[in-house]
Every structure is written in C-alpha cells, then in structure tokens.
MIKOL-50616 format. One record per atom (N, C-alpha, C): residue in three letters; chain; atom name; x, z, y. Coordinates in nm, 3 decimals. Atoms other than C-alpha are relative to their C-alpha. Layout:
BEGIN
MIGU residu chaine atome       x       z       y
MIGU    ALA      A    CA       X       Z       Y
...
//
This chain:
BEGIN
MIGU residu chaine atome       x       z       y
MIGU    MET      A     N   0.149   0.060   0.042
MIGU    MET      A    CA -14.662 -18.768  -7.677
MIGU    MET      A     C  -0.076  -0.013   0.136
MIGU    SER      A     N   0.072   0.043  -0.118
MIGU    SER      A    CA -14.858 -18.957  -7.415
MIGU    SER      A     C  -0.118   0.062  -0.004
MIGU    VAL      A     N   0.119  -0.095  -0.015
MIGU    VAL      A    CA -15.168 -18.838  -7.252
MIGU    VAL      A     C  -0.121  -0.053  -0.107
MIGU    PHE      A     N   0.097   0.039   0.078
MIGU    PHE      A    CA -15.358 -19.080  -7.458
MIGU    PHE      A     C   0.008   0.044  -0.149
MIGU    ASP      A     N  -0.040  -0.061   0.143
MIGU    ASP      A    CA -15.181 -18.959  -7.789
MIGU    ASP      A     C  -0.077   0.147  -0.018
MIGU    LYS      A     N   0.064  -0.161  -0.008
MIGU    LYS      A    CA -15.295 -18.593  -7.689
MIGU    LYS      A     C  -0.133  -0.013  -0.010
MIGU    ILE      A     N   0.143   0.021   0.040
MIGU    ILE      A    CA -15.648 -18.716  -7.645
MIGU    ILE      A     C  -0.058  -0.042  -0.113
MIGU    LYS      A     N   0.026   0.046   0.135
MIGU    LYS      A    CA -15.654 -18.903  -7.958
MIGU    LYS      A     C  -0.004   0.116  -0.099
MIGU    VAL      A     N  -0.016  -0.136   0.111
MIGU    VAL      A    CA -15.531 -18.582  -8.155
MIGU    VAL      A     C  -0.124   0.097  -0.010
MIGU    GLY      A     N   0.109  -0.114  -0.025
MIGU    GLY      A    CA -15.780 -18.364  -7.980
MIGU    GLY      A     C  -0.128  -0.054  -0.061
MIGU    LEU      A     N   0.082   0.051   0.023
MIGU    LEU      A    CA -16.055 -18.620  -8.060
MIGU    LEU      A     C  -0.017   0.017  -0.149
MIGU    GLU      A     N  -0.031  -0.015   0.151
MIGU    GLU      A    CA -15.939 -18.636  -8.431
MIGU    GLU      A     C  -0.035   0.146  -0.064
MIGU    GLU      A     N   0.008  -0.118   0.035
MIGU    GLU      A    CA -15.941 -18.255  -8.458
MIGU    GLU      A     C  -0.164   0.024   0.014
MIGU    ALA      A     N   0.142  -0.026  -0.021
MIGU    ALA      A    CA -16.302 -18.236  -8.316
MIGU    ALA      A     C  -0.089  -0.062  -0.101
MIGU    ILE      A     N   0.063   0.056   0.119
MIGU    ILE      A    CA -16.422 -18.476  -8.574
MIGU    ILE      A     C   0.011   0.059  -0.122
MIGU    ALA      A     N  -0.059  -0.036   0.134
MIGU    ALA      A    CA -16.239 -18.320  -8.860
MIGU    ALA      A     C  -0.083   0.149   0.001
MIGU    TYR      A     N   0.053  -0.122  -0.008
MIGU    TYR      A    CA -16.391 -17.982  -8.735
MIGU    TYR      A     C  -0.148  -0.010  -0.039
MIGU    GLU      A     N   0.143   0.028   0.051
MIGU    GLU      A    CA -16.770 -18.126  -8.746
MIGU    GLU      A     C  -0.030  -0.043  -0.127
MIGU    GLN      A     N   0.033   0.048   0.155
MIGU    GLN      A    CA -16.723 -18.264  -9.069
MIGU    GLN      A     C   0.047   0.122  -0.083
MIGU    GLY      A     N  -0.052  -0.116   0.099
MIGU    GLY      A    CA -16.591 -17.910  -9.194
MIGU    GLY      A     C   0.099  -0.018  -0.063
MIGU    SER      A     N  -0.155   0.014   0.056
MIGU    SER      A    CA -16.251 -18.029  -9.304
MIGU    SER      A     C   0.098   0.076   0.086
MIGU    LEU      A     N  -0.078  -0.066  -0.062
MIGU    LEU      A    CA -16.094 -17.821  -9.041
MIGU    LEU      A     C  -0.056   0.152   0.083
MIGU    GLU      A     N   0.052  -0.143  -0.053
MIGU    GLU      A    CA -16.143 -17.450  -8.916
MIGU    GLU      A     C   0.048  -0.002   0.149
MIGU    ALA      A     N  -0.015  -0.025  -0.133
MIGU    ALA      A    CA -16.174 -17.386  -8.550
MIGU    ALA      A     C   0.115   0.112   0.034
MIGU    LYS      A     N  -0.110  -0.119  -0.055
MIGU    LYS      A    CA -15.877 -17.194  -8.371
MIGU    LYS      A     C  -0.058   0.083   0.079
MIGU    THR      A     N   0.069  -0.098  -0.089
MIGU    THR      A    CA -16.027 -16.886  -8.239
MIGU    THR      A     C   0.089   0.116   0.056
MIGU    THR      A     N  -0.090  -0.112  -0.065
MIGU    THR      A    CA -15.876 -16.597  -8.035
MIGU    THR      A     C  -0.111   0.100   0.042
MIGU    ARG      A     N   0.100  -0.129  -0.035
MIGU    ARG      A    CA -16.038 -16.247  -8.035
MIGU    ARG      A     C   0.073   0.071   0.127
MIGU    LEU      A     N  -0.042  -0.064  -0.115
MIGU    LEU      A    CA -16.019 -16.078  -7.714
MIGU    LEU      A     C  -0.093   0.157  -0.011
MIGU    SER      A     N   0.096  -0.147  -0.045
MIGU    SER      A    CA -16.131 -15.690  -7.626
MIGU    SER      A     C   0.022   0.035   0.123
MIGU    VAL      A     N  -0.006  -0.056  -0.158
MIGU    VAL      A    CA -16.215 -15.561  -7.280
MIGU    VAL      A     C   0.007   0.127   0.000
MIGU    MET      A     N  -0.015  -0.131  -0.025
MIGU    MET      A    CA -16.109 -15.246  -7.207
MIGU    MET      A     C  -0.129   0.062   0.089
MIGU    PRO      A     N   0.147  -0.063  -0.094
MIGU    PRO      A    CA -16.415 -15.001  -7.072
MIGU    PRO      A     C   0.067  -0.010   0.148
MIGU    VAL      A     N  -0.045  -0.032  -0.123
MIGU    VAL      A    CA -16.405 -14.968  -6.704
MIGU    VAL      A     C   0.024   0.151   0.019
MIGU    ALA      A     N  -0.013  -0.170  -0.053
MIGU    ALA      A    CA -16.255 -14.642  -6.575
MIGU    ALA      A     C  -0.058   0.023   0.090
MIGU    GLN      A     N   0.063  -0.088  -0.095
MIGU    GLN      A    CA -16.404 -14.397  -6.371
MIGU    GLN      A     C   0.088   0.071   0.087
MIGU    TYR      A     N  -0.124  -0.098  -0.072
MIGU    TYR      A    CA -16.219 -14.228  -6.099
MIGU    TYR      A     C  -0.089   0.109   0.093
MIGU    ASP      A     N   0.054  -0.095  -0.094
MIGU    ASP      A    CA -16.318 -13.916  -5.912
MIGU    ASP      A     C   0.067  -0.003   0.168
MIGU    ALA      A     N  -0.021   0.009  -0.172
MIGU    ALA      A    CA -16.262 -13.842  -5.526
MIGU    ALA      A     C   0.139   0.014  -0.008
MIGU    ALA      A     N  -0.122  -0.018  -0.006
MIGU    ALA      A    CA -15.921 -13.685  -5.584
MIGU    ALA      A     C   0.084  -0.125  -0.065
MIGU    GLU      A     N  -0.074   0.125   0.062
MIGU    GLU      A    CA -15.790 -13.992  -5.804
MIGU    GLU      A     C  -0.019  -0.103   0.103
MIGU    ILE      A     N  -0.003   0.126  -0.098
MIGU    ILE      A    CA -15.880 -14.256  -5.547
MIGU    ILE      A     C   0.062   0.054   0.112
MIGU    LYS      A     N  -0.072  -0.026  -0.129
MIGU    LYS      A    CA -15.725 -14.070  -5.254
MIGU    LYS      A     C   0.137  -0.007  -0.045
MIGU    SER      A     N  -0.126   0.016   0.049
MIGU    SER      A    CA -15.425 -14.025  -5.478
MIGU    SER      A     C   0.072  -0.148   0.002
MIGU    ILE      A     N  -0.061   0.148   0.040
MIGU    ILE      A    CA -15.406 -14.402  -5.581
MIGU    ILE      A     C   0.015  -0.082   0.147
MIGU    ARG      A     N   0.001   0.055  -0.148
MIGU    ARG      A    CA -15.483 -14.483  -5.187
MIGU    ARG      A     C   0.168   0.053   0.054
MIGU    LYS      A     N  -0.116  -0.058  -0.074
MIGU    LYS      A    CA -15.194 -14.251  -5.073
MIGU    LYS      A     C   0.147  -0.046  -0.091
MIGU    ASN      A     N  -0.111   0.052   0.090
MIGU    ASN      A    CA -14.944 -14.358  -5.363
MIGU    ASN      A     C   0.036  -0.142   0.030
MIGU    ALA      A     N  -0.030   0.128  -0.040
MIGU    ALA      A    CA -14.997 -14.710  -5.222
MIGU    ALA      A     C   0.061  -0.003   0.146
MIGU    GLY      A     N  -0.059   0.004  -0.149
MIGU    GLY      A    CA -14.912 -14.605  -4.874
MIGU    GLY      A     C  -0.106  -0.051   0.079
MIGU    PHE      A     N   0.091   0.066  -0.063
MIGU    PHE      A    CA -15.238 -14.715  -4.739
MIGU    PHE      A     C  -0.071   0.127   0.096
MIGU    THR      A     N   0.113  -0.051  -0.082
MIGU    THR      A    CA -15.451 -14.567  -4.470
MIGU    THR      A     C  -0.146  -0.018  -0.046
MIGU    GLN      A     N   0.116   0.009   0.051
MIGU    GLN      A    CA -15.830 -14.538  -4.532
MIGU    GLN      A     C  -0.062  -0.154   0.056
MIGU    VAL      A     N   0.024   0.115  -0.066
MIGU    VAL      A    CA -15.867 -14.834  -4.306
MIGU    VAL      A     C   0.056  -0.145  -0.078
MIGU    ILE      A     N  -0.065   0.085   0.063
MIGU    ILE      A    CA -15.619 -15.053  -4.471
MIGU    ILE      A     C  -0.055  -0.020  -0.147
MIGU    PHE      A     N   0.022  -0.001   0.142
MIGU    PHE      A    CA -15.727 -14.942  -4.829
MIGU    PHE      A     C  -0.148  -0.071   0.008
MIGU    ALA      A     N   0.129   0.074  -0.007
MIGU    ALA      A    CA -16.093 -15.038  -4.732
MIGU    ALA      A     C  -0.006  -0.142   0.005
MIGU    GLN      A     N  -0.009   0.140  -0.014
MIGU    GLN      A    CA -15.981 -15.388  -4.624
MIGU    GLN      A     C   0.054  -0.055  -0.128
MIGU    TYR      A     N  -0.058   0.066   0.123
MIGU    TYR      A    CA -15.776 -15.430  -4.943
MIGU    TYR      A     C  -0.117   0.023  -0.124
MIGU    MET      A     N   0.106  -0.023   0.085
MIGU    MET      A    CA -16.083 -15.303  -5.155
MIGU    MET      A     C  -0.103  -0.079   0.028
MIGU    GLY      A     N   0.119   0.100   0.005
MIGU    GLY      A    CA -16.325 -15.526  -4.995
MIGU    GLY      A     C  -0.132   0.061   0.027
MIGU    VAL      A     N   0.118  -0.088  -0.050
MIGU    VAL      A    CA -16.549 -15.242  -4.868
MIGU    VAL      A     C   0.016   0.058   0.115
MIGU    SER      A     N  -0.013  -0.065  -0.114
MIGU    SER      A    CA -16.609 -15.047  -4.548
MIGU    SER      A     C   0.061   0.112  -0.015
MIGU    VAL      A     N  -0.087  -0.133  -0.004
MIGU    VAL      A    CA -16.397 -14.749  -4.436
MIGU    VAL      A     C  -0.106   0.097  -0.039
MIGU    LYS      A     N   0.105  -0.085   0.028
MIGU    LYS      A    CA -16.744 -14.553  -4.474
MIGU    LYS      A     C  -0.012   0.013  -0.138
MIGU    THR      A     N  -0.009  -0.012   0.151
MIGU    THR      A    CA -16.736 -14.634  -4.835
MIGU    THR      A     C   0.106   0.077  -0.058
MIGU    VAL      A     N  -0.099  -0.077   0.063
MIGU    VAL      A    CA -16.389 -14.519  -4.890
MIGU    VAL      A     C  -0.004   0.133   0.052
MIGU    GLU      A     N  -0.003  -0.168  -0.034
MIGU    GLU      A    CA -16.450 -14.173  -4.707
MIGU    GLU      A     C  -0.116   0.024  -0.092
MIGU    ALA      A     N   0.103  -0.038   0.086
MIGU    ALA      A    CA -16.745 -14.174  -4.926
MIGU    ALA      A     C   0.025   0.030  -0.152
MIGU    TRP      A     N  -0.043   0.008   0.133
MIGU    TRP      A    CA -16.562 -14.230  -5.246
MIGU    TRP      A     C   0.094   0.134   0.012
MIGU    GLU      A     N  -0.121  -0.151   0.005
MIGU    GLU      A    CA -16.278 -13.945  -5.140
MIGU    GLU      A     C  -0.076   0.102   0.037
MIGU    ALA      A     N   0.097  -0.110  -0.029
MIGU    ALA      A    CA -16.556 -13.708  -5.050
MIGU    ALA      A     C  -0.079   0.017  -0.134
MIGU    GLY      A     N   0.080  -0.021   0.138
MIGU    GLY      A    CA -16.716 -13.756  -5.384
MIGU    GLY      A     C  -0.143   0.008   0.028
MIGU    ARG      A     N   0.123   0.025  -0.025
MIGU    ARG      A    CA -17.031 -13.855  -5.220
MIGU    ARG      A     C  -0.077  -0.141  -0.074
MIGU    ASN      A     N   0.030   0.169   0.067
MIGU    ASN      A    CA -17.037 -14.224  -5.382
MIGU    ASN      A     C   0.114   0.002  -0.093
MIGU    HIS      A     N  -0.108   0.041   0.088
MIGU    HIS      A    CA -16.836 -14.369  -5.672
MIGU    HIS      A     C  -0.004  -0.135   0.008
MIGU    PRO      A     N  -0.022   0.151   0.003
MIGU    PRO      A    CA -16.681 -14.713  -5.687
MIGU    PRO      A     C  -0.033  -0.031  -0.156
MIGU    GLU      A     N   0.064   0.044   0.140
MIGU    GLU      A    CA -16.842 -14.913  -5.992
MIGU    GLU      A     C   0.095  -0.168  -0.018
MIGU    GLY      A     N  -0.057   0.128   0.029
MIGU    GLY      A    CA -16.727 -15.250  -6.147
MIGU    GLY      A     C   0.149  -0.062   0.050
MIGU    ALA      A     N  -0.133   0.088  -0.035
MIGU    ALA      A    CA -16.440 -15.472  -5.991
MIGU    ALA      A     C   0.059   0.092   0.092
MIGU    ALA      A     N  -0.057  -0.113  -0.061
MIGU    ALA      A    CA -16.362 -15.166  -5.776
MIGU    ALA      A     C   0.076   0.076  -0.080
MIGU    CYS      A     N  -0.078  -0.080   0.101
MIGU    CYS      A    CA -16.263 -14.975  -6.039
MIGU    CYS      A     C   0.110  -0.076  -0.074
MIGU    ARG      A     N  -0.112   0.064   0.045
MIGU    ARG      A    CA -16.079 -15.247  -6.200
MIGU    ARG      A     C   0.092  -0.042   0.081
MIGU    LEU      A     N  -0.104  -0.009  -0.128
MIGU    LEU      A    CA -15.881 -15.285  -5.854
MIGU    LEU      A     C   0.067   0.109  -0.017
MIGU    LEU      A     N  -0.070  -0.147  -0.013
MIGU    LEU      A    CA -15.806 -14.911  -5.837
MIGU    LEU      A     C   0.074  -0.005  -0.140
MIGU    ALA      A     N  -0.101  -0.017   0.127
MIGU    ALA      A    CA -15.694 -14.929  -6.219
MIGU    ALA      A     C   0.138  -0.096   0.004
MIGU    LEU      A     N  -0.122   0.112  -0.010
MIGU    LEU      A    CA -15.449 -15.242  -6.135
MIGU    LEU      A     C   0.102   0.078   0.104
MIGU    THR      A     N  -0.047  -0.071  -0.085
MIGU    THR      A    CA -15.355 -15.021  -5.827
MIGU    THR      A     C   0.096   0.130  -0.047
MIGU    LYS      A     N  -0.042  -0.125   0.073
MIGU    LYS      A    CA -15.316 -14.696  -6.025
MIGU    LYS      A     C   0.130  -0.024  -0.066
MIGU    GLU      A     N  -0.124   0.057   0.104
MIGU    GLU      A    CA -15.077 -14.872  -6.267
MIGU    GLU      A     C   0.119  -0.044   0.081
MIGU    ASP      A     N  -0.102   0.010  -0.080
MIGU    ASP      A    CA -14.878 -15.003  -6.003
MIGU    ASP      A     C  -0.030  -0.010   0.140
MIGU    PRO      A     N   0.032  -0.022  -0.130
MIGU    PRO      A    CA -14.874 -14.882  -5.655
MIGU    PRO      A     C   0.030  -0.130   0.085
MIGU    GLN      A     N  -0.035   0.139  -0.074
MIGU    GLN      A    CA -14.722 -15.214  -5.535
MIGU    GLN      A     C  -0.060  -0.119  -0.024
MIGU    PHE      A     N   0.099   0.101   0.036
MIGU    PHE      A    CA -14.970 -15.447  -5.679
MIGU    PHE      A     C  -0.062  -0.076   0.121
MIGU    PRO      A     N   0.073   0.101  -0.130
MIGU    PRO      A    CA -15.153 -15.536  -5.329
MIGU    PRO      A     C   0.102  -0.038   0.060
MIGU    ILE      A     N  -0.122   0.065  -0.085
MIGU    ILE      A    CA -14.819 -15.605  -5.196
MIGU    ILE      A     C   0.065  -0.112  -0.083
MIGU    LYS      A     N  -0.055   0.106   0.107
MIGU    LYS      A    CA -14.693 -15.803  -5.508
MIGU    LYS      A     C  -0.085  -0.122  -0.010
MIGU    THR      A     N   0.093   0.087   0.006
MIGU    THR      A    CA -15.005 -16.014  -5.514
MIGU    THR      A     C  -0.022  -0.072   0.126
MIGU    GLY      A     N   0.048   0.052  -0.130
MIGU    GLY      A    CA -15.014 -16.090  -5.156
MIGU    GLY      A     C  -0.143   0.018   0.066
MIGU    ILE      A     N   0.144  -0.088  -0.079
MIGU    ILE      A    CA -15.348 -15.899  -5.091
MIGU    ILE      A     C   0.032   0.065   0.110
MIGU    VAL      A     N  -0.064  -0.084  -0.113
MIGU    VAL      A    CA -15.160 -15.689  -4.852
MIGU    VAL      A     C   0.143  -0.048   0.048
MIGU    VAL      A     N  -0.147   0.101  -0.075
MIGU    VAL      A    CA -14.884 -15.843  -4.635
MIGU    VAL      A     C   0.027   0.114   0.085
MIGU    ARG      A     N  -0.066  -0.082  -0.089
MIGU    ARG      A    CA -14.657 -15.614  -4.454
MIGU    ARG      A     C   0.053  -0.067   0.115
//
C-alpha cells in the first residue's frame, strides 16, 4: 500500500468516525503507583548495580550529597528518581544495558 493510500484510508476512517459509523480504536493503560524506597533499599540497589555513591549519583542525575542523604534516611527520592530506582532494582544491569553508564 502506498503512502497516499494509507493517508486516504486514514482520512476515510476519520470521516466515518465523525459521522458516527465507526467506533474509535482505544487502548486502556494503567500506570503503576510510584514505589517508595527506604535508606537500606536504596543502598542495596546501588550496591547490586556495583556503583559507588559518586557513580550512582551521576547515574541518577543528583548530587553525591543527595545519595548520601537518601542512604542515611535524611531525605527520600521522589517521582522519576523512584522510577529509575525501580528499573535498576528489577535489573541491576539496566544502567549498562541502556548505555546510561558505560564501563
């Protein structure tokens, strides 16, 4: 099918949808809640990945002081940092596999 034909089919489907003769194709997604991590879990995730606090901080995009505070329980990661921790906890090789950290 040519690009023109694909565009034509798409436009015909849009018109049919507007006229009510075609139901829209929908996909339902669910987003899992953001996990929370305590000091011991964060240190464990870092060590399982084989990182120093300096490398881990660079990987996470935060300062070394922030990693120290997380691991001491004085502060807690939020949002995207927790998502990155979850991915790294699931697969300690994630930082290497994705090319974020290069050996």
